[in-house]
C-alpha positions, 0 to 999 in steps of 0.5 A: 361762430367760427371763432368759437369753433377755433377755440374749442379745437385748440382746447381739445389739442391742449388737453391731448398734449397734457394727457400722458402717453402709453408706456409701450410706445415710449420703450419702442421709441427708445429701442429704435433710437439705440439701433439707429445710433448703433447703425450710425456708429457702424456706418461711421467705422466702415467709412473710416476703415474704408478711407484709411484702407483706401489711403493705405492702398494708394500709398502701397500702390504708388510705393510712397516713401518706399513703404511697399518695398520696405514692408513687402513681406508684412503686406503680403499677409494682409488680404486686399492690401496685398493686391496693391503690391506691384509685381516683384522686380527681377534682379537679373532682368536686363530690361530693368538694369542700368548699363553699370549694373549690367557690367557689374553683373557680367563681371560677377558671372565671369568670376563665377564661371572662372571659379567653376572652371577651376573647380572642375579642373581640380576635380578632373585632376583628382579623378585622374590621380585616383584612376592612376592610384587605382591602376597602381593598386590593380597592378600591385594586386596582380603582382601579389596574385602572381607571387601567390601563384608562384609561391604555391607552385614553388611550395608544391615543387619543394614538397615533391622534391622533398619527397623524392629526396626522402625516398632517395635517401631511404633507398640509399640507406637501404642499399648501404645497409645491405652492402654493410651486411654483405661486407660484414659477412666478407662475401666479396662475390655477393658484394660485387653482384649487388653493387653491379645491380645498382644504378650507376649514379646511386652506386657512385654516391654509396661508394663515395659515402663508404669511402668517406666513412672508411676514412673517418673510421680509420681516423677514429680507430687511431684515436681509439688506439691512443685512448686505449693506452691511457689511464681509464680515469684520464680518458673518462675525464677527457670524454666528460670534458667533450660533453654531450656536444661531442657525444657522437665522437665519444661513442665512435671512439669507445665502440672502436676501442677494445671492449675491456678498455671501453668498459673501464672508461665507462666505469670511470665516468660520472654516472649521468654522463656514463648513462647517456654514452651507454644509451648511445652505444646500445644503438650500435647493435653491430659493434666492431671491436678493434683487433 
């Protein structure tokens, strides 16, 4: 009986195994298998990355083969791995320098100090030179300003002196003109009175001029007398040769010649030269013909 029941149970199980499973159950099982495989792959990748990262971290931390020093700049840009970098060494840290390095560094600093001192001394020399130059420039400027002031003062003094001289000259000419008028009239009393009224210094100057002019007039009169005895054409030729450069002398000689003689000489001159001489003679409104 028990045996028969066992056989029936096996037969039922066999039938169940041979009967097809539902389609939905197969798809669900396949999806679960894919997810499991993907998860396993990701887990493996994470483990690999962690292992490699850990190895690199150790290499960098311990600076194996000097890799940390060699690729320090690149490693500093990588998160997490940059934490493995040791603190950068200070080149000038005395605690990390050997006695030889310290000596070398000392000599370098000493040389730098000497160079800086030399540069400073040169700069101070240039500053002193510039200050000296500025002092000389200021001195020259002061001299120029003084020269300008002195020039202005001298110019003003010259202008004042010139005005005084012109005024004095005008007065003397006026005095002389007055005296000439008195002399022309032959009024000795008026001449004496007028002369005594003048300032002694002025009267002496006028007297000296009159004496000089008298001497000149005497010499010119001699020339005039000589030319009066000459042929008018010959005298005219001589005067033309003297030309405009000696025109004043020509005019003075002619005005002391007799009117008839001077007229004949003028008539014998070339027209252009005669016109110039005549114009000059016309200014002498008080002509004194020779006796």
